[in-house]
N, C-alpha and C positions, 0 to 999 in steps of 0.2 A: 346834822345829827339832831334827832328829836329830843324832847325834854326827858323822856324815859331813859334814853341812852346816856344823856348828860348826868342824870341822877345816879344811874348805875355805875358809870365810870368814877364819879365822885366817891361813891361808897367803896368801890374797888381800891381806889387810891388810899383811902383811909385805912382799909383793912390790910392792904399790902404794907403800908408803913408801920402799922401796929405789929404785924407779923415779923417784919424785917428787924425791928428793934431800934433803940436809941442811936446806936453807932451809925446806922445808915442815915437816919434823919439828920444827924449832925453833919454828915458829909454832903448833904444836900444833893444826893444823887437824883437824876432825872429818870422817872419811870415813863416808858412809852408803851402804850397798849394800843394796838391796831386791831380793830374789829371789822371783819369782812362778812357780809351776808346778813341775814335777818331771819325772821320766822322762828322756827324751832332749832336752828343750828347756826352757830357762828364760829369762826376760826380765828384764833388769837395768836399773834406773835408778840412776845414781850421780852424786854431785857432791861437791865439797869446800866446806864451809861455814865462814864465819868463826866465831870464838868466840861472837859475839853472835847469829849466825844471821840477820843482816839482809841480808848481801850474799852472793850465790852466785857462785863463781868455779870454772871448770873448769881444773885445772892440767895436764891432759893430755886428748887427744882421746878421743871415744867409740871410735874405731878402736883406739887404744892400750889402752884399758881392756878392750875385747873380746878383744884379743890376749892380755893378761895372764890374764884369766879362763879362756880356753880352753886356755892353757898349763898353768895350775895344775890344772884339773879336766879329766881326759882323757875322761870318759864323759858329759859334758853339753855341749851346744852352747849358748853364750850369745849372745844378740842384744842389743846395747847401743845405746841411742839413744832419741829421742823425749822428750816432756815427761813429767814425773813423774806427771801426772794419768792417763797411760796405766796406771800401776801401781795407782793408787787406784780406778780404774774397772774393774779386771780382773774377769772372770767366774770367780772362784775360790770359796773356801769361803763367803764372805759371801753369795753367790748360790746356790751348790749346796746347802749344808746346809739352809737354811730352805726352799728350793724343794722339795727331795725330802721333807723332813719334812712339809710341808703336803700333798704328794701322797699320802703314806702315811696320814696321820691326819685328813685334812679331813672324812671322813664317819664317823669313829670314834664308836661309840655309848656310850663311857664305861665299858665293861665290860672286864675282863681278857681278854687273848688267850692262846691256847694256846701259841703260839710267837712268838719275836722275828722280826718281818718282816725279810727281807733289805733292806738300805738301798738300795744302788745297783742291784742286780739286779732289784729290784721296779719299776724305772722303766718306766712305761707311757706311753701317749699323753697321758693327762691330766697326769701329772707333767712330761713333756717339754714340754707346752704352757705350764705354769707357768714352767719354766726359760727357755723361749724368749721368753716375754713379758717376763720380767725382763731378759734380755739385750737385747731390742729397745728397752726403755726406756733402758737404759744407752747403747746405740748412738745413740739420738736425742740424748741429752745430749752424747755425744762429737761428733756432727755439728755441734751448735750451737757447742760450744767451738772446733772447727776452723774454722767459718765466721766467727765473730765475733772471733777472736783470732789471734795468730801462733803459738800453741802447736802443736807437731808431734804430732798424735794418730794418726799412721799406724801405730804399733806395736800399737794395740789390736786385739783379735780378738773376734768373736762367739763365743758359748759352744761351738758345734759345732766351729768351726775351731780354737779353742783346745784342746779335748779331743783332737782328732785329732792336732794338732801335738805335744801332750805325750805322749799314750798310744797313738798310732796303731799302734805295733808290737805292742801287746797287745790291740787291739780287733779282734774277728773280723767285726763287721758295722757298717759306717758308713753304712748306707742311711737312717737317721733318727736324730734326737737320742735317742729312747728306746732304740734299739738300741746307740748309742754307749756309753751308760751300762750297759745291761743285759749287754752282751757284753764289758765291759772286765775282763780277767783280773786287773788290778792291784787291782780292787775286789771280787773274787770272795769270797763268804762273809761279808763285813762286814754286820753286822746293825744295825738301828735301835736307838738307846740305849733301854734299858728297865730297869725295876726288877722283880726276880723276887719274887713273893709266896710265902708259906709253902706254898701248895698247888701250887707249881710253875708257875703261870700268870704272865703278865707284864702290867705296866702301862707305858705310854710314860713316859719320863723327859724332861720338858721343861726340866729344869734342867741338862742336859748341856752341855758346852762347844760341841757342835755348834750350839746355839742361843744360849747366854748370851754367847759371844764375838761373835755376830752381832747382839746387842742385841734379840733377840726379846722382845716384851712391853713395850717402851718406846714412848712416844708422841712421834713427831716430826712426822708429817704430819697437819695439821688443815685442813679446807676447801681442800685442794689446795695448801697452803703449808707450808713447814717452820717451824712456829711452836708445836709441841707442848710439853708441860710438861717433857720430858726434854732439850730442846735445850740448856738452860742448863748441863748438865754432860756435853755430848757434844763430838765433834770436828767438828760441823757448821759450815760457814763462817758461817752466820747468827749463831752464838754470838759470833763475833768482829767482827760488823758488816759482813760481806761479803755483799752482796745482789745483785750482778750478776756475770755471767760474766767481764766485763772486769776487775773487781776481784779475782776469784779468780785469774786468770792473771797480772795485773799486779803 
């Protein structure tokens, strides 16, 4: 998170505590604010949790929190509301980085390349299809959660809608998902993570944060079920004995 966001969240925390009053401060409640996205739009899920983390209580309305956030930060429009799972299922870096990396390197022959490939501007129809497929799978999960529980999943956005919402002011062509990424000026010139060799050529760096933060190379899905060897030290619900959508939300 950059310094601007750090400063913004610090201001938000102070404003929220001032709004909530002395009683809340004395109870030392923990405020969690998760910000997804950037540019001119960000989506926030926020709640006040007890010290034990067992009981969730909102001490002020979503509307009031939205007002506070938009007052503190003048250049970003915050939309507050919905279930926290909207945030965990968001089509951000955990989808974009691995999807684009696969698109770039899926047919790599293992030999050094002369130049670092452009990361986002190299997005073609193949890569866009990878990203769209990931987004569609998440949307299917969102739809099941919404159908089988009372969780408000209305804030979730498919990947193309999310990208245009966040970066639409700097995207010159929104006619396809490939063009949305390739013509996004915010991403212009960013290259795929590589290691430069002594002769000036490049090898892909698969240990970059673009991939390690998204847990690439770990085993989670086996025979269509989340039961791989790395589940035991992950954040997967199955690690904690949660096996149904109802248990996850409830």
